[in-house]
PyMOL Python script that loads the backbone (N, CA, C, O; Angstrom):
from pymol import cmd

cmd.read_pdbstr("""\
ATOM      1  N   MET A   1      98.252 114.237  90.246  1.00  0.00           N
ATOM      2  CA  MET A   1      98.946 114.200  89.044  1.00  0.00           C
ATOM      3  C   MET A   1      98.249 114.780  87.763  1.00  0.00           C
ATOM      4  O   MET A   1      97.066 114.595  87.479  1.00  0.00           O
ATOM      5  N   SER A   2      99.110 115.476  87.063  1.00  0.00           N
ATOM      6  CA  SER A   2      98.307 116.098  85.908  1.00  0.00           C
ATOM      7  C   SER A   2      97.861 115.145  84.861  1.00  0.00           C
ATOM      8  O   SER A   2      98.262 113.983  84.940  1.00  0.00           O
ATOM      9  N   GLU A   3      97.126 115.480  83.950  1.00  0.00           N
ATOM     10  CA  GLU A   3      96.729 114.769  82.818  1.00  0.00           C
ATOM     11  C   GLU A   3      97.894 114.461  82.083  1.00  0.00           C
ATOM     12  O   GLU A   3      97.967 113.286  81.724  1.00  0.00           O
ATOM     13  N   TRP A   4      98.798 115.185  81.775  1.00  0.00           N
ATOM     14  CA  TRP A   4      99.924 114.842  80.912  1.00  0.00           C
ATOM     15  C   TRP A   4     100.690 113.503  81.378  1.00  0.00           C
ATOM     16  O   TRP A   4     100.947 112.550  80.644  1.00  0.00           O
ATOM     17  N   ASN A   5     101.036 113.633  82.885  1.00  0.00           N
ATOM     18  CA  ASN A   5     101.627 112.614  83.480  1.00  0.00           C
ATOM     19  C   ASN A   5     101.071 111.397  83.531  1.00  0.00           C
ATOM     20  O   ASN A   5     101.748 110.370  83.499  1.00  0.00           O
ATOM     21  N   LYS A   6      99.647 111.416  83.623  1.00  0.00           N
ATOM     22  CA  LYS A   6      98.859 110.276  83.516  1.00  0.00           C
ATOM     23  C   LYS A   6      98.770 109.446  82.224  1.00  0.00           C
ATOM     24  O   LYS A   6      98.494 108.247  82.192  1.00  0.00           O
ATOM     25  N   VAL A   7      99.049 110.262  81.114  1.00  0.00           N
ATOM     26  CA  VAL A   7      99.082 109.651  79.550  1.00  0.00           C
ATOM     27  C   VAL A   7     100.464 109.086  79.554  1.00  0.00           C
ATOM     28  O   VAL A   7     100.689 107.946  79.146  1.00  0.00           O
ATOM     29  N   ARG A   8     101.426 109.914  80.032  1.00  0.00           N
ATOM     30  CA  ARG A   8     102.782 109.361  79.808  1.00  0.00           C
ATOM     31  C   ARG A   8     102.966 107.959  80.597  1.00  0.00           C
ATOM     32  O   ARG A   8     103.559 107.012  80.081  1.00  0.00           O
ATOM     33  N   LEU A   9     102.381 107.912  81.949  1.00  0.00           N
ATOM     34  CA  LEU A   9     102.431 106.841  82.670  1.00  0.00           C
ATOM     35  C   LEU A   9     101.836 105.652  81.975  1.00  0.00           C
ATOM     36  O   LEU A   9     102.405 104.560  81.977  1.00  0.00           O
ATOM     37  N   GLU A  10     100.676 105.871  81.373  1.00  0.00           N
ATOM     38  CA  GLU A  10      99.917 104.790  80.550  1.00  0.00           C
ATOM     39  C   GLU A  10     100.725 104.399  79.405  1.00  0.00           C
ATOM     40  O   GLU A  10     100.929 103.205  79.185  1.00  0.00           O
ATOM     41  N   GLN A  11     101.224 105.361  78.621  1.00  0.00           N
ATOM     42  CA  GLN A  11     102.163 104.774  77.593  1.00  0.00           C
ATOM     43  C   GLN A  11     103.208 103.969  77.958  1.00  0.00           C
ATOM     44  O   GLN A  11     103.509 102.936  77.359  1.00  0.00           O
ATOM     45  N   TRP A  12     103.803 104.428  78.971  1.00  0.00           N
ATOM     46  CA  TRP A  12     105.034 103.506  79.390  1.00  0.00           C
ATOM     47  C   TRP A  12     104.557 102.255  80.100  1.00  0.00           C
ATOM     48  O   TRP A  12     105.303 101.278  80.153  1.00  0.00           O
ATOM     49  N   GLY A  13     103.408 102.236  80.623  1.00  0.00           N
ATOM     50  CA  GLY A  13     102.945 100.943  80.983  1.00  0.00           C
ATOM     51  C   GLY A  13     102.515  99.906  79.932  1.00  0.00           C
ATOM     52  O   GLY A  13     102.681  98.707  80.156  1.00  0.00           O
ATOM     53  N   VAL A  14     101.923 100.385  78.701  1.00  0.00           N
ATOM     54  CA  VAL A  14     101.552  99.660  77.594  1.00  0.00           C
ATOM     55  C   VAL A  14     102.833  99.381  76.943  1.00  0.00           C
ATOM     56  O   VAL A  14     102.910  98.314  76.334  1.00  0.00           O
ATOM     57  N   ALA A  15     103.808 100.122  76.966  1.00  0.00           N
ATOM     58  CA  ALA A  15     105.267  99.548  76.166  1.00  0.00           C
ATOM     59  C   ALA A  15     105.918  98.568  77.169  1.00  0.00           C
ATOM     60  O   ALA A  15     106.626  97.708  76.645  1.00  0.00           O
ATOM     61  N   VAL A  16     105.820  98.543  78.367  1.00  0.00           N
ATOM     62  CA  VAL A  16     106.455  97.516  79.276  1.00  0.00           C
ATOM     63  C   VAL A  16     105.905  96.325  79.085  1.00  0.00           C
ATOM     64  O   VAL A  16     106.571  95.326  78.815  1.00  0.00           O
ATOM     65  N   MET A  17     104.242  96.343  79.251  1.00  0.00           N
ATOM     66  CA  MET A  17     103.612  95.063  79.069  1.00  0.00           C
ATOM     67  C   MET A  17     103.620  94.507  77.740  1.00  0.00           C
ATOM     68  O   MET A  17     103.441  93.294  77.631  1.00  0.00           O
ATOM     69  N   GLY A  18     103.828  95.312  76.567  1.00  0.00           N
ATOM     70  CA  GLY A  18     103.923  94.776  75.385  1.00  0.00           C
ATOM     71  C   GLY A  18     105.267  94.140  75.246  1.00  0.00           C
ATOM     72  O   GLY A  18     105.201  93.107  74.579  1.00  0.00           O
ATOM     73  N   ILE A  19     106.375  94.413  75.638  1.00  0.00           N
ATOM     74  CA  ILE A  19     107.587  94.130  75.697  1.00  0.00           C
ATOM     75  C   ILE A  19     107.606  92.588  76.571  1.00  0.00           C
ATOM     76  O   ILE A  19     108.159  91.569  76.157  1.00  0.00           O
ATOM     77  N   LEU A  20     106.930  92.712  77.739  1.00  0.00           N
ATOM     78  CA  LEU A  20     106.766  91.477  78.580  1.00  0.00           C
ATOM     79  C   LEU A  20     106.014  90.519  77.928  1.00  0.00           C
ATOM     80  O   LEU A  20     106.300  89.334  78.100  1.00  0.00           O
ATOM     81  N   ALA A  21     104.955  90.886  77.094  1.00  0.00           N
ATOM     82  CA  ALA A  21     104.250  89.740  76.446  1.00  0.00           C
ATOM     83  C   ALA A  21     104.854  89.170  75.304  1.00  0.00           C
ATOM     84  O   ALA A  21     104.552  88.046  74.903  1.00  0.00           O
ATOM     85  N   TYR A  22     105.663  89.867  74.785  1.00  0.00           N
ATOM     86  CA  TYR A  22     106.596  89.484  73.379  1.00  0.00           C
ATOM     87  C   TYR A  22     107.588  88.465  74.071  1.00  0.00           C
ATOM     88  O   TYR A  22     107.814  87.381  73.534  1.00  0.00           O
ATOM     89  N   VAL A  23     108.169  88.819  75.254  1.00  0.00           N
ATOM     90  CA  VAL A  23     109.207  88.004  75.734  1.00  0.00           C
ATOM     91  C   VAL A  23     108.558  86.619  76.078  1.00  0.00           C
ATOM     92  O   VAL A  23     109.042  85.548  75.709  1.00  0.00           O
ATOM     93  N   LEU A  24     107.463  86.740  76.789  1.00  0.00           N
ATOM     94  CA  LEU A  24     106.857  85.557  77.218  1.00  0.00           C
ATOM     95  C   LEU A  24     106.520  84.647  76.102  1.00  0.00           C
ATOM     96  O   LEU A  24     106.812  83.452  76.145  1.00  0.00           O
ATOM     97  N   ALA A  25     105.901  85.203  75.088  1.00  0.00           N
ATOM     98  CA  ALA A  25     105.522  84.455  73.776  1.00  0.00           C
ATOM     99  C   ALA A  25     106.679  84.050  73.139  1.00  0.00           C
ATOM    100  O   ALA A  25     106.507  82.998  72.524  1.00  0.00           O
ATOM    101  N   LEU A  26     107.780  84.497  73.064  1.00  0.00           N
ATOM    102  CA  LEU A  26     109.082  84.238  72.440  1.00  0.00           C
ATOM    103  C   LEU A  26     109.598  82.964  73.142  1.00  0.00           C
ATOM    104  O   LEU A  26     110.012  82.036  72.447  1.00  0.00           O
ATOM    105  N   TYR A  27     109.593  82.884  74.408  1.00  0.00           N
ATOM    106  CA  TYR A  27     110.172  81.587  75.259  1.00  0.00           C
ATOM    107  C   TYR A  27     108.995  80.644  75.536  1.00  0.00           C
ATOM    108  O   TYR A  27     109.370  79.623  76.112  1.00  0.00           O
ATOM    109  N   ALA A  28     107.781  80.691  75.311  1.00  0.00           N
ATOM    110  CA  ALA A  28     106.572  79.987  75.601  1.00  0.00           C
ATOM    111  C   ALA A  28     107.029  78.526  75.029  1.00  0.00           C
ATOM    112  O   ALA A  28     107.849  78.347  74.128  1.00  0.00           O
ATOM    113  N   GLU A  29     106.394  77.631  75.673  1.00  0.00           N
ATOM    114  CA  GLU A  29     106.383  76.140  75.362  1.00  0.00           C
ATOM    115  C   GLU A  29     105.346  75.798  74.412  1.00  0.00           C
ATOM    116  O   GLU A  29     105.419  74.778  73.728  1.00  0.00           O
ATOM    117  N   GLY A  30     104.264  76.716  74.339  1.00  0.00           N
ATOM    118  CA  GLY A  30     103.174  76.333  73.479  1.00  0.00           C
ATOM    119  C   GLY A  30     102.118  77.208  74.023  1.00  0.00           C
ATOM    120  O   GLY A  30     102.338  77.968  74.966  1.00  0.00           O
ATOM    121  N   VAL A  31     100.840  77.097  73.370  1.00  0.00           N
ATOM    122  CA  VAL A  31      99.775  77.997  73.449  1.00  0.00           C
ATOM    123  C   VAL A  31      99.156  77.476  74.599  1.00  0.00           C
ATOM    124  O   VAL A  31      98.693  78.285  75.403  1.00  0.00           O
ATOM    125  N   TYR A  32      99.062  76.237  74.827  1.00  0.00           N
ATOM    126  CA  TYR A  32      98.461  75.655  76.140  1.00  0.00           C
ATOM    127  C   TYR A  32      99.146  76.322  77.375  1.00  0.00           C
ATOM    128  O   TYR A  32      98.453  76.872  78.230  1.00  0.00           O
ATOM    129  N   ARG A  33     100.391  76.277  77.461  1.00  0.00           N
ATOM    130  CA  ARG A  33     101.075  76.788  78.540  1.00  0.00           C
ATOM    131  C   ARG A  33     101.036  78.384  78.655  1.00  0.00           C
ATOM    132  O   ARG A  33     101.203  78.857  79.779  1.00  0.00           O
ATOM    133  N   LEU A  34     100.841  79.198  77.634  1.00  0.00           N
ATOM    134  CA  LEU A  34     100.534  80.555  77.530  1.00  0.00           C
ATOM    135  C   LEU A  34      99.107  80.693  78.191  1.00  0.00           C
ATOM    136  O   LEU A  34      98.936  81.580  79.027  1.00  0.00           O
ATOM    137  N   VAL A  35      98.339  80.058  77.930  1.00  0.00           N
ATOM    138  CA  VAL A  35      96.760  80.374  78.347  1.00  0.00           C
ATOM    139  C   VAL A  35      96.703  79.890  79.918  1.00  0.00           C
ATOM    140  O   VAL A  35      95.955  80.448  80.721  1.00  0.00           O
ATOM    141  N   LYS A  36      97.447  78.946  80.230  1.00  0.00           N
ATOM    142  CA  LYS A  36      97.568  78.344  81.574  1.00  0.00           C
ATOM    143  C   LYS A  36      98.227  79.431  82.355  1.00  0.00           C
ATOM    144  O   LYS A  36      97.762  79.822  83.426  1.00  0.00           O
ATOM    145  N   ASP A  37      99.105  79.826  81.920  1.00  0.00           N
ATOM    146  CA  ASP A  37      99.944  81.003  82.867  1.00  0.00           C
ATOM    147  C   ASP A  37      99.261  82.305  82.754  1.00  0.00           C
ATOM    148  O   ASP A  37      99.439  83.149  83.632  1.00  0.00           O
ATOM    149  N   ALA A  38      98.510  82.530  81.768  1.00  0.00           N
ATOM    150  CA  ALA A  38      97.741  83.752  81.816  1.00  0.00           C
ATOM    151  C   ALA A  38      96.624  83.812  82.717  1.00  0.00           C
ATOM    152  O   ALA A  38      96.408  84.773  83.456  1.00  0.00           O
ATOM    153  N   SER A  39      95.816  82.630  82.640  1.00  0.00           N
ATOM    154  CA  SER A  39      94.796  82.453  83.812  1.00  0.00           C
ATOM    155  C   SER A  39      95.223  82.352  85.196  1.00  0.00           C
ATOM    156  O   SER A  39      94.510  82.828  86.080  1.00  0.00           O
ATOM    157  N   ALA A  40      96.277  81.797  85.454  1.00  0.00           N
ATOM    158  CA  ALA A  40      96.987  81.800  86.588  1.00  0.00           C
ATOM    159  C   ALA A  40      97.391  83.111  87.052  1.00  0.00           C
ATOM    160  O   ALA A  40      97.111  83.527  88.176  1.00  0.00           O
ATOM    161  N   PHE A  41      98.050  83.765  86.188  1.00  0.00           N
ATOM    162  CA  PHE A  41      98.440  85.123  86.756  1.00  0.00           C
ATOM    163  C   PHE A  41      97.382  85.949  86.991  1.00  0.00           C
ATOM    164  O   PHE A  41      97.491  86.721  87.944  1.00  0.00           O
ATOM    165  N   GLY A  42      96.323  85.966  86.303  1.00  0.00           N
ATOM    166  CA  GLY A  42      95.233  86.837  86.406  1.00  0.00           C
ATOM    167  C   GLY A  42      94.398  86.361  87.744  1.00  0.00           C
ATOM    168  O   GLY A  42      93.775  87.217  88.372  1.00  0.00           O
ATOM    169  N   GLY A  43      94.392  85.233  88.096  1.00  0.00           N
ATOM    170  CA  GLY A  43      93.750  84.762  89.130  1.00  0.00           C
ATOM    171  C   GLY A  43      94.594  84.666  90.543  1.00  0.00           C
ATOM    172  O   GLY A  43      94.031  84.407  91.607  1.00  0.00           O
ATOM    173  N   ALA A  44      95.637  84.843  90.459  1.00  0.00           N
ATOM    174  CA  ALA A  44      96.356  84.878  91.639  1.00  0.00           C
ATOM    175  C   ALA A  44      96.070  86.216  92.503  1.00  0.00           C
ATOM    176  O   ALA A  44      96.287  87.357  92.093  1.00  0.00           O
ATOM    177  N   GLY A  45      95.578  85.898  93.689  1.00  0.00           N
ATOM    178  CA  GLY A  45      95.155  86.766  94.748  1.00  0.00           C
ATOM    179  C   GLY A  45      93.833  87.223  94.524  1.00  0.00           C
ATOM    180  O   GLY A  45      93.301  87.872  95.424  1.00  0.00           O
ATOM    181  N   ILE A  46      93.122  86.961  93.325  1.00  0.00           N
ATOM    182  CA  ILE A  46      91.785  87.558  93.415  1.00  0.00           C
ATOM    183  C   ILE A  46      90.767  86.843  94.193  1.00  0.00           C
ATOM    184  O   ILE A  46      89.777  87.384  94.686  1.00  0.00           O
ATOM    185  N   PHE A  47      91.086  85.501  94.283  1.00  0.00           N
ATOM    186  CA  PHE A  47      90.122  84.863  95.287  1.00  0.00           C
ATOM    187  C   PHE A  47      89.995  85.402  96.735  1.00  0.00           C
ATOM    188  O   PHE A  47      88.940  85.535  97.354  1.00  0.00           O
ATOM    189  N   VAL A  48      91.223  85.684  97.165  1.00  0.00           N
ATOM    190  CA  VAL A  48      91.566  86.171  98.625  1.00  0.00           C
ATOM    191  C   VAL A  48      90.829  87.653  98.697  1.00  0.00           C
ATOM    192  O   VAL A  48      90.120  87.976  99.650  1.00  0.00           O
ATOM    193  N   VAL A  49      91.061  88.404  97.702  1.00  0.00           N
ATOM    194  CA  VAL A  49      90.386  89.653  97.704  1.00  0.00           C
ATOM    195  C   VAL A  49      89.063  89.813  97.585  1.00  0.00           C
ATOM    196  O   VAL A  49      88.440  90.726  98.127  1.00  0.00           O
ATOM    197  N   PHE A  50      88.524  88.855  96.805  1.00  0.00           N
ATOM    198  CA  PHE A  50      87.216  88.677  96.728  1.00  0.00           C
ATOM    199  C   PHE A  50      86.423  88.157  97.925  1.00  0.00           C
ATOM    200  O   PHE A  50      85.335  88.669  98.192  1.00  0.00           O
ATOM    201  N   MET A  51      86.912  87.187  98.637  1.00  0.00           N
ATOM    202  CA  MET A  51      86.326  86.587  99.912  1.00  0.00           C
ATOM    203  C   MET A  51      86.433  87.566 100.900  1.00  0.00           C
ATOM    204  O   MET A  51      85.500  87.700 101.692  1.00  0.00           O
ATOM    205  N   VAL A  52      87.609  88.402 100.993  1.00  0.00           N
ATOM    206  CA  VAL A  52      87.776  89.392 102.065  1.00  0.00           C
ATOM    207  C   VAL A  52      86.523  90.459 101.870  1.00  0.00           C
ATOM    208  O   VAL A  52      85.655  90.700 102.710  1.00  0.00           O
ATOM    209  N   GLY A  53      86.634  90.968 100.709  1.00  0.00           N
ATOM    210  CA  GLY A  53      85.687  91.959 100.336  1.00  0.00           C
ATOM    211  C   GLY A  53      84.239  91.646 100.487  1.00  0.00           C
ATOM    212  O   GLY A  53      83.429  92.538 100.737  1.00  0.00           O
ATOM    213  N   MET A  54      83.871  90.314 100.331  1.00  0.00           N
ATOM    214  CA  MET A  54      82.559  89.931 100.362  1.00  0.00           C
ATOM    215  C   MET A  54      81.984  89.697 101.791  1.00  0.00           C
ATOM    216  O   MET A  54      80.802  89.924 102.053  1.00  0.00           O
ATOM    217  N   PHE A  55      83.088  89.126 102.907  1.00  0.00           N
ATOM    218  CA  PHE A  55      82.661  88.753 103.984  1.00  0.00           C
ATOM    219  C   PHE A  55      83.189  89.420 105.171  1.00  0.00           C
ATOM    220  O   PHE A  55      82.776  89.129 106.294  1.00  0.00           O
ATOM    221  N   ALA A  56      84.121  90.338 104.957  1.00  0.00           N
ATOM    222  CA  ALA A  56      84.792  91.018 105.988  1.00  0.00           C
ATOM    223  C   ALA A  56      84.346  92.571 106.186  1.00  0.00           C
ATOM    224  O   ALA A  56      83.937  93.177 105.195  1.00  0.00           O
ATOM    225  N   LYS A  57      84.400  93.071 107.149  1.00  0.00           N
ATOM    226  CA  LYS A  57      84.080  94.411 107.503  1.00  0.00           C
ATOM    227  C   LYS A  57      85.498  95.379 107.662  1.00  0.00           C
ATOM    228  O   LYS A  57      85.470  96.520 108.123  1.00  0.00           O
ATOM    229  N   PHE A  58      86.570  94.780 107.249  1.00  0.00           N
ATOM    230  CA  PHE A  58      87.743  95.495 107.221  1.00  0.00           C
ATOM    231  C   PHE A  58      88.463  95.481 105.863  1.00  0.00           C
ATOM    232  O   PHE A  58      88.107  94.725 104.959  1.00  0.00           O
ATOM    233  N   GLY A  59      89.473  96.329 105.752  1.00  0.00           N
ATOM    234  CA  GLY A  59      90.174  96.269 104.525  1.00  0.00           C
ATOM    235  C   GLY A  59      89.773  97.582 103.890  1.00  0.00           C
ATOM    236  O   GLY A  59      88.822  98.305 104.186  1.00  0.00           O
ATOM    237  N   SER A  60      90.770  97.753 102.879  1.00  0.00           N
ATOM    238  CA  SER A  60      90.564  98.889 102.065  1.00  0.00           C
ATOM    239  C   SER A  60      91.300  98.647 100.506  1.00  0.00           C
ATOM    240  O   SER A  60      91.786  97.563 100.184  1.00  0.00           O
ATOM    241  N   ALA A  61      91.290  99.585  99.814  1.00  0.00           N
ATOM    242  CA  ALA A  61      91.898  99.624  98.507  1.00  0.00           C
ATOM    243  C   ALA A  61      93.304  99.101  98.523  1.00  0.00           C
ATOM    244  O   ALA A  61      93.660  98.194  97.772  1.00  0.00           O
ATOM    245  N   THR A  62      94.134  99.709  99.425  1.00  0.00           N
ATOM    246  CA  THR A  62      95.542  99.424  99.700  1.00  0.00           C
ATOM    247  C   THR A  62      95.606  97.900  99.876  1.00  0.00           C
ATOM    248  O   THR A  62      96.170  97.136  99.093  1.00  0.00           O
ATOM    249  N   SER A  63      94.995  97.571 100.938  1.00  0.00           N
ATOM    250  CA  SER A  63      95.119  96.153 101.298  1.00  0.00           C
ATOM    251  C   SER A  63      94.593  95.102  99.998  1.00  0.00           C
ATOM    252  O   SER A  63      95.083  93.977  99.894  1.00  0.00           O
ATOM    253  N   ALA A  64      93.753  95.506  99.224  1.00  0.00           N
ATOM    254  CA  ALA A  64      93.344  94.773  98.119  1.00  0.00           C
ATOM    255  C   ALA A  64      94.557  94.586  97.116  1.00  0.00           C
ATOM    256  O   ALA A  64      94.838  93.510  96.589  1.00  0.00           O
ATOM    257  N   VAL A  65      95.170  95.658  96.939  1.00  0.00           N
ATOM    258  CA  VAL A  65      96.381  95.858  95.881  1.00  0.00           C
ATOM    259  C   VAL A  65      97.562  95.175  96.321  1.00  0.00           C
ATOM    260  O   VAL A  65      98.321  94.676  95.490  1.00  0.00           O
ATOM    261  N   VAL A  66      97.804  95.102  97.650  1.00  0.00           N
ATOM    262  CA  VAL A  66      98.747  94.477  98.303  1.00  0.00           C
ATOM    263  C   VAL A  66      98.539  92.861  98.265  1.00  0.00           C
ATOM    264  O   VAL A  66      99.483  92.089  98.093  1.00  0.00           O
ATOM    265  N   SER A  67      97.335  92.486  98.426  1.00  0.00           N
ATOM    266  CA  SER A  67      96.926  91.170  98.153  1.00  0.00           C
ATOM    267  C   SER A  67      97.134  90.606  96.752  1.00  0.00           C
ATOM    268  O   SER A  67      97.575  89.479  96.527  1.00  0.00           O
ATOM    269  N   LEU A  68      96.776  91.493  95.839  1.00  0.00           N
ATOM    270  CA  LEU A  68      97.053  90.986  94.416  1.00  0.00           C
ATOM    271  C   LEU A  68      98.525  90.820  94.205  1.00  0.00           C
ATOM    272  O   LEU A  68      99.025  89.814  93.702  1.00  0.00           O
ATOM    273  N   ALA A  69      99.179  91.854  94.614  1.00  0.00           N
ATOM    274  CA  ALA A  69     100.663  91.930  94.314  1.00  0.00           C
ATOM    275  C   ALA A  69     101.444  90.631  94.981  1.00  0.00           C
ATOM    276  O   ALA A  69     102.359  89.985  94.470  1.00  0.00           O
ATOM    277  N   VAL A  70     100.878  90.457  96.150  1.00  0.00           N
ATOM    278  CA  VAL A  70     101.432  89.307  96.711  1.00  0.00           C
ATOM    279  C   VAL A  70     101.268  87.988  96.039  1.00  0.00           C
ATOM    280  O   VAL A  70     102.214  87.237  95.801  1.00  0.00           O
ATOM    281  N   GLY A  71      99.763  87.688  95.681  1.00  0.00           N
ATOM    282  CA  GLY A  71      99.411  86.632  95.177  1.00  0.00           C
ATOM    283  C   GLY A  71     100.308  86.511  93.680  1.00  0.00           C
ATOM    284  O   GLY A  71     100.840  85.442  93.383  1.00  0.00           O
ATOM    285  N   ALA A  72     100.389  87.492  92.956  1.00  0.00           N
ATOM    286  CA  ALA A  72     101.048  87.597  91.769  1.00  0.00           C
ATOM    287  C   ALA A  72     102.483  87.136  91.912  1.00  0.00           C
ATOM    288  O   ALA A  72     102.964  86.299  91.148  1.00  0.00           O
ATOM    289  N   SER A  73     103.279  87.797  93.080  1.00  0.00           N
ATOM    290  CA  SER A  73     104.547  87.407  93.179  1.00  0.00           C
ATOM    291  C   SER A  73     104.805  86.087  93.574  1.00  0.00           C
ATOM    292  O   SER A  73     105.775  85.487  93.110  1.00  0.00           O
ATOM    293  N   VAL A  74     103.994  85.538  94.432  1.00  0.00           N
ATOM    294  CA  VAL A  74     104.118  84.111  94.804  1.00  0.00           C
ATOM    295  C   VAL A  74     103.977  83.188  93.731  1.00  0.00           C
ATOM    296  O   VAL A  74     104.656  82.161  93.703  1.00  0.00           O
ATOM    297  N   TRP A  75     103.038  83.510  92.726  1.00  0.00           N
ATOM    298  CA  TRP A  75     102.793  82.606  91.557  1.00  0.00           C
ATOM    299  C   TRP A  75     103.965  82.823  90.715  1.00  0.00           C
ATOM    300  O   TRP A  75     104.301  81.816  90.091  1.00  0.00           O
ATOM    301  N   LEU A  76     104.629  83.791  90.541  1.00  0.00           N
ATOM    302  CA  LEU A  76     105.863  84.065  89.662  1.00  0.00           C
ATOM    303  C   LEU A  76     107.100  83.352  90.072  1.00  0.00           C
ATOM    304  O   LEU A  76     107.844  82.757  89.292  1.00  0.00           O
ATOM    305  N   VAL A  77     107.275  83.464  91.451  1.00  0.00           N
ATOM    306  CA  VAL A  77     108.477  82.810  91.976  1.00  0.00           C
ATOM    307  C   VAL A  77     108.252  81.048  91.943  1.00  0.00           C
ATOM    308  O   VAL A  77     109.185  80.297  91.660  1.00  0.00           O
ATOM    309  N   ALA A  78     107.119  80.643  92.219  1.00  0.00           N
ATOM    310  CA  ALA A  78     106.803  79.451  92.053  1.00  0.00           C
ATOM    311  C   ALA A  78     106.879  78.922  90.719  1.00  0.00           C
ATOM    312  O   ALA A  78     107.387  77.822  90.502  1.00  0.00           O
ATOM    313  N   ARG A  79     106.387  79.668  89.789  1.00  0.00           N
ATOM    314  CA  ARG A  79     106.442  79.312  88.276  1.00  0.00           C
ATOM    315  C   ARG A  79     107.718  79.284  87.645  1.00  0.00           C
ATOM    316  O   ARG A  79     108.168  78.318  87.028  1.00  0.00           O
ATOM    317  N   CYS A  80     108.319  80.445  87.832  1.00  0.00           N
ATOM    318  CA  CYS A  80     109.617  80.766  87.132  1.00  0.00           C
ATOM    319  C   CYS A  80     110.989  80.318  88.048  1.00  0.00           C
ATOM    320  O   CYS A  80     112.011  79.827  87.567  1.00  0.00           O
ATOM    321  N   GLY A  81     110.799  80.551  89.192  1.00  0.00           N
ATOM    322  CA  GLY A  81     111.873  80.190  90.071  1.00  0.00           C
ATOM    323  C   GLY A  81     111.974  78.643  90.458  1.00  0.00           C
ATOM    324  O   GLY A  81     113.061  78.071  90.380  1.00  0.00           O
ATOM    325  N   PHE A  82     110.909  78.027  90.844  1.00  0.00           N
ATOM    326  CA  PHE A  82     110.871  76.535  91.133  1.00  0.00           C
ATOM    327  C   PHE A  82     110.229  75.637  90.012  1.00  0.00           C
ATOM    328  O   PHE A  82     110.281  74.408  90.061  1.00  0.00           O
ATOM    329  N   ASP A  83     109.699  76.250  89.129  1.00  0.00           N
ATOM    330  CA  ASP A  83     108.845  75.414  87.932  1.00  0.00           C
ATOM    331  C   ASP A  83     107.963  74.548  88.734  1.00  0.00           C
ATOM    332  O   ASP A  83     108.008  73.340  88.502  1.00  0.00           O
ATOM    333  N   PHE A  84     107.221  74.962  89.583  1.00  0.00           N
ATOM    334  CA  PHE A  84     106.133  74.132  90.262  1.00  0.00           C
ATOM    335  C   PHE A  84     104.952  74.099  89.299  1.00  0.00           C
ATOM    336  O   PHE A  84     104.461  75.128  88.834  1.00  0.00           O
ATOM    337  N   GLU A  85     104.490  72.787  89.002  1.00  0.00           N
ATOM    338  CA  GLU A  85     103.518  72.766  88.252  1.00  0.00           C
ATOM    339  C   GLU A  85     102.075  73.390  88.511  1.00  0.00           C
ATOM    340  O   GLU A  85     101.352  73.807  87.607  1.00  0.00           O
ATOM    341  N   PHE A  86     101.752  73.398  89.870  1.00  0.00           N
ATOM    342  CA  PHE A  86     100.499  73.899  90.238  1.00  0.00           C
ATOM    343  C   PHE A  86     100.832  75.231  90.991  1.00  0.00           C
ATOM    344  O   PHE A  86     100.301  75.428  92.083  1.00  0.00           O
ATOM    345  N   SER A  87     101.594  76.050  90.513  1.00  0.00           N
ATOM    346  CA  SER A  87     101.837  77.164  91.173  1.00  0.00           C
ATOM    347  C   SER A  87     100.648  78.342  91.320  1.00  0.00           C
ATOM    348  O   SER A  87     100.674  79.337  92.045  1.00  0.00           O
ATOM    349  N   TYR A  88      99.745  77.965  90.524  1.00  0.00           N
ATOM    350  CA  TYR A  88      98.514  79.008  90.614  1.00  0.00           C
ATOM    351  C   TYR A  88      97.849  78.658  91.945  1.00  0.00           C
ATOM    352  O   TYR A  88      97.230  79.573  92.489  1.00  0.00           O
ATOM    353  N   LEU A  89      97.887  77.436  92.565  1.00  0.00           N
ATOM    354  CA  LEU A  89      97.221  77.101  93.823  1.00  0.00           C
ATOM    355  C   LEU A  89      98.063  77.858  94.860  1.00  0.00           C
ATOM    356  O   LEU A  89      97.391  78.281  95.800  1.00  0.00           O
ATOM    357  N   LEU A  90      99.408  78.135  94.910  1.00  0.00           N
ATOM    358  CA  LEU A  90     100.019  78.756  95.935  1.00  0.00           C
ATOM    359  C   LEU A  90      99.594  80.300  95.828  1.00  0.00           C
ATOM    360  O   LEU A  90      99.505  80.938  96.877  1.00  0.00           O
ATOM    361  N   GLY A  91      99.337  80.904  94.637  1.00  0.00           N
ATOM    362  CA  GLY A  91      98.933  82.330  94.622  1.00  0.00           C
ATOM    363  C   GLY A  91      97.760  82.673  95.301  1.00  0.00           C
ATOM    364  O   GLY A  91      97.534  83.853  95.568  1.00  0.00           O
ATOM    365  N   TRP A  92      96.857  81.625  95.665  1.00  0.00           N
ATOM    366  CA  TRP A  92      95.654  81.878  96.079  1.00  0.00           C
ATOM    367  C   TRP A  92      95.981  82.129  97.678  1.00  0.00           C
ATOM    368  O   TRP A  92      95.071  82.408  98.458  1.00  0.00           O
TER     369      TRP A  92
END
""", "prot")
cmd.dss("prot")
cmd.show_as("cartoon", "prot")
cmd.util.cbc("prot")
cmd.orient("prot")
């Protein structure tokens, strides 16, 4: 990928994440809920990636990214789809 394409991809990523953050803040129930969701989304899947990375002899960067994506997706479905109070536990 050329440097120009990398910069354009990063610019689009920043714009999309900014819009997502704005929408989340717009419909938030309060600061407490925003902080709780931010920590849950950031932590979803990281525990599994960390444990496998520390103690297993298998795995690659692809498996780490897939694990993070699955954890974040499970959290998102449990939080937004089912309004499960402890959705961050399912992401682990």
